[in-house]
C-alpha positions in Angstrom: 0.0 0.0 0.0 1.4 3.4 -1.0 2.2 6.2 1.5 -0.7 8.2 0.1 -3.3 5.5 0.7 -6.2 5.7 3.1 -7.0 3.1 5.7 -10.6 2.5 6.8 -11.9 1.3 10.2 -15.3 0.4 11.5 -15.7 1.9 15.0 -18.2 2.2 17.8 -18.9 5.2 20.0 -21.2 5.2 23.0 -22.9 8.6 23.3 -23.4 9.1 27.1 -25.9 11.8 26.5 -28.3 9.9 24.3 -27.4 6.5 25.7 -27.0 5.1 22.2 -24.2 3.0 20.7 -23.2 4.6 17.4 -21.4 3.1 14.4 -18.6 5.4 13.0 -16.1 5.0 10.2 -12.6 6.3 10.7 -10.3 7.1 7.8 -6.5 7.3 8.4 -4.4 9.0 5.7 -1.0 7.5 5.6 0.6 10.4 3.6 0.2 13.0 6.5 -1.2 10.9 9.4 -4.5 12.8 9.5 -7.9 11.3 10.4 -11.4 11.8 9.3 -14.6 10.3 11.0 -17.9 9.6 9.2 -21.3 8.3 10.0 -23.5 6.5 7.5 -24.9 9.8 6.3 -22.6 12.7 7.2 -19.1 13.8 8.2 -18.7 13.5 11.9 -15.2 15.0 12.1 -13.6 16.7 9.1 -10.1 15.6 8.1 -7.6 16.8 10.8 -4.2 16.1 12.2 -4.8 14.5 15.6 -1.4 13.7 17.2 -2.8 11.4 19.9 -3.9 8.9 17.2 -1.3 7.0 15.2 -1.6 4.0 12.9 -0.2 1.8 15.7 -3.2 2.7 17.8 -5.7 1.3 15.3 -5.4 -2.5 16.0 -8.7 -4.3 16.4 -10.1 -4.1 19.9 -8.2 -1.1 21.0 -9.9 2.2 22.1 -8.9 5.8 21.4 -10.2 9.1 22.5 -10.9 11.9 20.0 -12.1 15.1 21.5 -13.4 13.4 24.6 -15.2 10.7 22.7 -14.2 7.1 23.5 -14.0 5.2 20.2 -13.4 1.5 19.9 -11.9 -0.1 16.8 -14.2 -3.0 15.8 -13.1 -3.9 12.2 -11.6 -3.1 8.9 -13.8 -1.4 6.3 -12.4 -2.8 3.1 -10.1 -5.5 1.7 -7.2 -3.2 1.1 -7.1 -2.1 4.8 -7.5 -5.7 5.9 -4.5 -6.8 3.8 -2.4 -3.9 4.9 -3.0 -4.3 8.6 -2.8 -8.1 8.7 0.5 -8.0 6.7 2.2 -5.8 9.3 0.5 -7.0 12.6 0.9 -10.1 14.6 -1.2 -10.6 17.7 -0.1 -12.5 20.8 -2.2 -13.7 23.8 0.0 -13.9 26.9 -1.4 -15.9 29.7 0.3 -15.2 33.1 -0.5 -17.7 35.7 -1.6 -16.5 39.1 1.6 -18.0 40.6 3.6 -15.8 38.3 2.1 -12.4 39.1 5.5 -11.1 40.0 6.5 -11.4 36.4 3.9 -8.9 35.1 6.2 -5.9 35.3 9.1 -7.7 33.6 6.8 -8.9 30.8 5.6 -5.4 30.1 9.2 -4.1 30.0 10.2 -7.0 27.7 7.4 -6.0 25.3 8.7 -2.4 25.2 12.3 -3.7 24.7 11.1 -5.7 21.6 9.1 -2.6 20.4 5.8 -4.4 20.8 2.5 -2.7 21.7 0.6 -3.9 24.8 -3.2 -3.7 24.6 -5.8 -4.9 27.0 -4.8 -6.6 30.2 -7.1 -8.2 32.9 -7.3 -10.7 35.7 -10.0 -13.3 35.1 -12.4 -14.9 37.5 -13.2 -18.2 35.7 -11.4 -20.9 33.8 -10.9 -20.4 30.1 -9.7 -23.9 29.0 -9.7 -22.9 25.3 -6.8 -20.5 25.9 -5.2 -22.4 28.7 -6.2 -20.0 31.4 -7.5 -20.6 34.9 -9.4 -18.3 37.4 -6.9 -15.8 38.8 -4.7 -15.8 35.8 -3.9 -12.6 33.8 -4.6 -12.2 30.1 -2.4 -9.7 28.1 -2.9 -8.6 24.5 0.3 -7.9 22.7 0.7 -6.6 19.1 3.9 -6.8 17.0 4.5 -4.9 13.8 7.2 -7.1 12.3 6.1 -10.7 12.0 9.5 -12.3 11.7 11.1 -10.4 14.5 8.0 -10.5 16.7 8.1 -14.3 16.7 11.3 -14.1 18.7 9.2 -12.7 21.6 7.5 -16.0 22.4 10.5 -17.8 23.8 11.7 -14.6 25.5 8.4 -14.3 27.4 8.1 -17.9 28.3 11.7 -17.9 29.6 10.4 -15.8 32.5 8.8 -18.8 34.2 6.7 -21.9 33.8 3.6 -20.0 34.6 3.7 -17.8 31.4 2.7 -18.8 27.9 2.6 -16.8 24.7 0.6 -17.8 21.6 0.0 -16.1 18.3 -3.7 -15.6 17.7 -6.0 -14.0 15.1 -7.2 -10.5 15.8 -10.9 -11.7 15.8 -10.1 -14.4 18.4 -8.2 -11.9 20.5 -11.3 -9.6 20.6 -13.6 -12.5 21.5 -11.2 -13.6 24.3 -10.6 -10.2 25.8 -14.3 -9.2 25.6 -15.5 -12.1 27.7 -17.0 -10.9 31.0 -15.0 -12.6 33.7 -14.6 -10.4 36.8 -12.2 -11.6 39.5 -14.2 -12.0 42.7 -12.5 -10.6 45.8 -12.9 -11.7 49.4 -14.8 -9.6 51.9 -12.9 -7.7 54.5 -9.6 -7.9 52.7 -7.4 -4.8 53.2 -6.7 -3.4 49.7 -6.5 -0.2 47.8 -6.5 0.7 44.1 -3.5 2.1 42.2 -4.3 3.7 38.9 -1.5 4.0 36.4 -2.3 7.0 34.2 -2.3 7.3 30.4 1.1 9.1 30.0 2.7 6.1 31.7 0.9 3.7 29.5 1.7 5.6 26.3 5.4 5.7 27.3 5.2 1.9 28.1 6.6 2.5 31.6 3.8 0.6 33.4 6.2 -2.4 33.9 8.6 -0.2 35.7 5.9 1.2 38.0 4.7 -2.4 38.8 8.2 -3.6 39.6 8.7 -0.5 41.9 5.5 -1.4 43.7 6.5 -5.0 44.2 10.0 -4.1 45.3 8.4 -1.9 48.0 6.8 -5.0 49.5 3.3 -4.7 48.2 1.4 -7.4 46.3 -0.8 -7.0 43.2 -3.7 -9.4 43.5 -5.7 -8.2 40.4 -5.1 -6.0 37.4 -7.3 -4.6 34.6 -6.9 -2.1 31.8 -9.7 0.4 31.6 -10.6 3.3 29.3 -12.7 5.8 31.3 -15.5 7.8 29.8 -16.0 11.3 31.2 -19.1 10.3 33.1 -17.4 7.3 34.8 -14.2 9.3 35.6 -16.2 12.2 37.1 -18.2 9.8 39.3 -15.1 7.9 40.5 -13.1 11.0 41.2 -15.8 13.3 42.5 -14.5 13.1 46.0 -11.2 14.6 44.9 -12.8 17.6 43.1 -11.7 20.0 45.9 -8.3 18.3 46.4 -6.8 18.1 42.9 -5.5 21.5 42.0 -6.3 21.0 38.3 -9.3 18.7 38.5 -10.6 19.5 35.0 -7.3 18.9 33.4 -6.9 15.7 35.4 -10.2 14.3 34.1 -9.2 15.2 30.5 -5.9 13.4 30.9 -7.3 10.3 32.7 -9.9 9.8 29.9 -7.4 10.5 27.0 -6.4 6.8 26.6 -6.4 3.5 28.6 -5.3 3.4 32.2 -4.2 0.4 34.3 -5.9 -0.4 37.5 -4.1 -2.5 40.1 -5.6 -4.0 43.3 -2.9 -3.6 45.9 -2.7 -5.9 48.9 0.0 -6.7 51.4 0.8 -8.8 54.5 3.4 -6.3 55.6 1.2 -3.2 56.3 -2.0 -4.6 57.8 -4.7 -2.0 58.5 -2.3 0.8 57.5 -2.1 -0.4 53.9 -4.0 2.6 52.4 -2.1 5.2 54.3 1.3 3.5 53.6 0.6 3.2 49.9 -0.6 6.8 49.7 2.7 7.9 51.3 4.6 5.6 48.8 2.8 7.4 45.9 4.1 10.8 47.2 2.7 14.3 46.9 0.4 15.1 44.0 3.0 17.6 42.6 5.8 15.6 41.0 8.3 18.4 41.6 7.4 18.6 45.2 7.5 14.8 45.4 11.0 14.8 43.9 12.1 17.1 46.7 10.3 15.6 49.7 9.9 11.9 48.7 12.6 11.1 46.1 11.8 7.4 46.1 8.0 7.9 45.7 6.1 6.8 42.5 5.2 10.4 41.6 8.8 11.6 42.0 10.0 8.8 39.7 7.2 8.7 37.1 4.9 11.7 37.6 4.3 14.5 35.2 
């Protein structure tokens, strides 16, 4: 496909105001990396350069945000786009056994090292024998853009431990697998807190470093899930922080801009003080202040 060609993608957008699920068509122009979005009857977004959307974001099952609208890539619109995308992409399903949770950070860093894109990630609450996963395991979507080189990733991942497997899988099967509803049930009364790894960390593929820093501090990660917030969901979740965050509106815009990673943090070391201790480990909201007062905190090391 020539550099001046246009790729076409079938997408879905849930309109929170009307409560309707809408079908959209996204065009991606390879000559200048601009996008255009259409409905069945009209132009939804005129052709524009939108730097937060690149061709590597447009793999099936992924979600993007365009002007505060969460859009999910559901399919290819034509045979030319299908040939182009399938010739350059290879999808892997990585199954991380519950016994190997400590490898999650290393696997994410390994993906970055091999220039692979990590997609959805989630703990599962029921057995999935067709993909070799059991309740409590973690499923990770990985996309490579050089078939021959990407194949080398499989033994590299599996070398991390006997509880990790990596299998090439079609994009359609990947969507079906990652879309299954399989929440991980948690026990009542368990001391836990949530750590939310924000979009800039995910875009820079530094989530593996954050996870390893958390584990090194003596905390455990008992569940994990990637999530792309809508504005409504984000505002409901963070409403209690409206008077605390100095730039609340900008924070909501950032946290909804692309997928985040939610971690369930537990620990046998901190007992009833788990939440307070983990909050201290995160450090002050201002990264510059965190770098001065708490040099080893997460915000000092990774905050923006």
